[in-house]
N, C-alpha and C positions, 0 to 999 in steps of 0.2 A: 868646691863645696860652697857655692855662692848663694847662701841663704836659700836653700832649696827646700821646697815644701811639696811640690808635685811628685807623683809617682806613676804617671800614666804612660809607662813604657820608656821613660827617660827622665833625666834630671831636668827640672825647670828652674833656671837660674833667676836671681833677682833682676829687676829691670835695670839694664845698663844705664838708662837715662837718669836713674836715681842713685847711681854708684858714684861716690866722690873720690874713691881711691885711698890707699894707705897714707899718702903724704898729708892729706887733710887731717887724718887722725893723729899723725905724728907731730903736728904743731904743738899739741899739748902732751901727748902720751909718748914722750921720747924714750923712756926706759922700756915701755912695752914694745915699741918698734924695734929697739935693739935686741930684745929677746926674740922677737919674730925673725929677725935676720939670721939667727943661728939655727933655724928650723928647716926641716925638709919642706914644710909649707912654702917657705920663702924660696928655697933653692929650685923648686920645680919649674919656675919660670924660665930659667936658663938651661937647666939640666934635662928636663923631659924631652924637648924637641931633638936632643942629641942622643937620647937613650936608645940603645939597639932594640931592646924588647918593645919599647913604645912604638918605634917605627915599624917593627914587624906587625904589630897589631894594627897600626894605621894602614899599612899596605893591604892587609886582609879586609879591612873595612872600607877601602877605597878613599881613605882620607889623604889628601895631598899635603896639607899643612896643618900640623897638630894644633898650633895656636889659633888657627882660623876656624876650625871646624867645631861646631857646637857639641858634637859627640865627645870631644876631649875637653874643651875649655869649660864646659858647664861645671865640671868637678875640679879641674886642675888649675884654673886661672881665675883672676878677678878681671871682669870685663867692664869697661866704661865707654859710654857713648860720647864721642867727640865729633861735633858737627853732625854729619849724617852717617858716621862710621862707628861701628862697635869695635873697640880696640882692647885687646888684652894688655893690662898695665902692670900686672903683678901676678905672682903665684896665688896660692890660697892665703887670703889676708883678712884684715879686720872685719870687713863687711861680709865675708864668707860665713862668719859665725854670728855676728851681731846685727846683721840686716843692712840693706842699702841705706846710706846715711843722709841723703839729700833732705828728707823731711824732718829729721830729728837732730842732726849734728849740732846746729846752732842752738837748739833748745836745750840739749843736755849739757852744753858747755857754757850756757849764757848766764847761769847763776841768777835767774829771774831779773836780769838787767842790772845786777849789782856786782859786787866782788864776792869771792868765796867767804870772806870774813864777815860780810854784812847781810847775807841771805838768811832769812829766818827759817826755822824748821818747817813751818807750814808752807813757805814758798818753795823750799827744796822738795818737799813731798809732792807738791803740785807740779813742779818741773819734771820730776821723774815719772809721774803719772802721765803727763802729756807726751814725754819721750816714748814711753811704752806704747801709747795710743798711736803714735806716728811711725811705729815699726821697729823701734830699737829693741834688741834682745839683750838684756843685761845678764850678768852672771847668775843672778837669783832665779832666772827663768830656766831652770835646769832641763825641763822637758823640751822646750823649744831649741835650746842649744844642742841637746842630744839628737833631736830630729835632724838638725843640720848635719851633724857629724855622721850619723848612720845613713843619711840619704846618699852619701858617696862611699863610705866605707863598706856598705852593703850595695854592691853595684846595681844600679837601677836600669839596666839595659840588657835584655836577653841575648840579642845578637852579638853584643860586644864580648860575651863569654863564649857562646856556642860557635860563632863564626870567627871572631877575632882572636880568641884564645886568652882574653883578659881574665885575671882572677875574678872569682865571683864575689870576693870581698876580703877584707882584712880580718885577722884574728883579733878583733877590736874589743876593748872594754874601756869604759869612760874614765875610770880611775887612772889606770896606768898610762893612758895616752894623754890625759889632761894634766897630769902632775909631773910629767917629764919635761922634754925640751920646749913644749908649747906653753908651759906655765908662765904667766906674765902678770901675776897678782901684786902689783907694786903701787897702785893708785892710793890705797888707804894708808900706806906708810910714807907717803910723799916721795916715793921713789927710792927709799932707803933699804927696803927688803922685799924679796920675791916670796911672799907668804904662802906656805903650803896650805892646802885645804884642811880644815879642822876635821876631827873624827866624825862629827855629825854630818858635815857636808860630804865627806867621803862615802858615808852610808847612803846618802841620797843619790850621789853620782852612781854608785854601784847598782842600787835598786832600780832607779829610773833608766839607767843604761841597759840593764837586762830587759826591762819592759819594752824599751824602744827597739832593741834588737829583735824581740819577738814580734812586735807590731810590724816592723819594716820587712822582716822575712815572710810573714804571713801575706803581706801585700804582694811581695815578689813572687811567691808561689802562685798566687791568683793571676798574675800577669804572664806566667810561663805558658807557652803554647805547644811545646814539643818535649818528649821524654829524652832530654839530653842534659848535659852538665849543669846548665843553669837551674833547671827544675830540681835536680837531685841535690845540688849544693844548697839551695834555699830551703828545701825540706829538711836537710840536715841541720841548718841553722835554727829552724823552728824547733826541732826536736831537742837540740842541745839547750836552747833558751828555756824550754819548758822544764827540762830536768834541773837546770840551775835555779830556776824560780821555785821549784818544789823544795829544794834544799833551803832556799831563802825563806820560804813560808814557814818552815819548821823553826828556823832561827829567829824569826820575828813574827810570832803568832798574834801579836797585837796589831798587825797590819792586815786586815781581812782582804784588802784589795789584791794582795798577791795571789791568794787562792782563787779569787774571782778571775784574774788574768789567766791562770792555768786552766780553769774550767772553760773559759772562752776559747783558748787555744786548742782545746780538744774537741770543740763543738763543730769544727769544720774539717773535712777530710783533706789531707795533703795530696791532692791529685789534680790533674789537668781538668779544665772546663768546670772549675768550681769557684770562679772568681767572686760571685755574689756572696757565697757563704764565707769565704776567706776574708773578703773585705769587711763584711759585717763583724766577723770575729776581731779583725784588726781595729775597727772603729770602737768596738767594746773595750779592747785593751787600752786604746787611747783615752777613753773616758775614765778608766781606772787610774791611769797615770796622772791625769789632770787632778783627780781626787787626791792622790798621794801627795802631789806637790802643793796642793792647797791646804791639806790637813796636817801634814807632818813636816818636821824640820830635821829629822834624823836623830834627835836626842834620845828617843825611846827605842832605838833600834840597835843597841849595843850587841845583840846576838849575831848581827851580821859581820862583826869585826873579823872573825876568823876566816871569813870567805873573801874578804876584800884583798886584792893584790897589794903587796907591800912595796916599799921603795926599790927593792931589788928587781922588781918587775916593771918599773917605770920605763917608758920609751925615751931614751936620751936623758940628758941632765939639764935641770932648770938653770937658767942663767942667774948669776948673782949681779945685782945692780952695781953700777959704778960708784 
């Protein structure tokens, strides 16, 4: 999941030449890195090449070395350019979600050339704005973070499913997966507490996650070329997302963008050779999601609370800081 934004038949990873690797982030974010080390994201670096199912899929796809082939590593590894060689250096790590760091890592940690205690509010605001402009994806950018997650949790490669036998995607939702083992929200407590998402943020994660599921699956159906598992599974994902959003629209009637997303999703037939219409629908959903993240903060969406997965559904257990 390497800061992937493309969807033209396969995942498009962040530029390895701009990837600094998790060790660079760990110089300051020690607690966050320790949380990461307890996740499946971290373990995939060692475990995936030895995994029987992964190797069966690789054999079917003609992949000789799982870590070396872009078909696997674009989603399962962090790749860094060292001299003239692109080398997998970790599993799914910091820059997989937050963007390749070369252009922004020194800006975001530089405190405007001062220390954290002497930087003014205006300087901090300007620093974060420049970090964003240089490609950093911060936790507040829920839509961009969700795009990264879904770009791999909804498999972006038809042959990988139809020929290789790879799953078409995870039964993924942004709340239960972000609040479990991958949660590493320790920065604002100075490493003392791994803070769970607030009720308002959980609402945003849930709603934006559903929207990105819809957008991503629509694009996937548009890329499907044959009536086989990939096309069928992606169409099912679109249908389920539409139904879940319809329930959300009733629960949060003050968010008209939800109804608009559903309307857009029904505007294009879920069939082969319909990429133009499906892509247009997905682009429309994207615009509505951008509007949601710019307009709302979740505080007025309490009606969604009964729909949001609770702690018993979280994937793994969040680490407690040392």
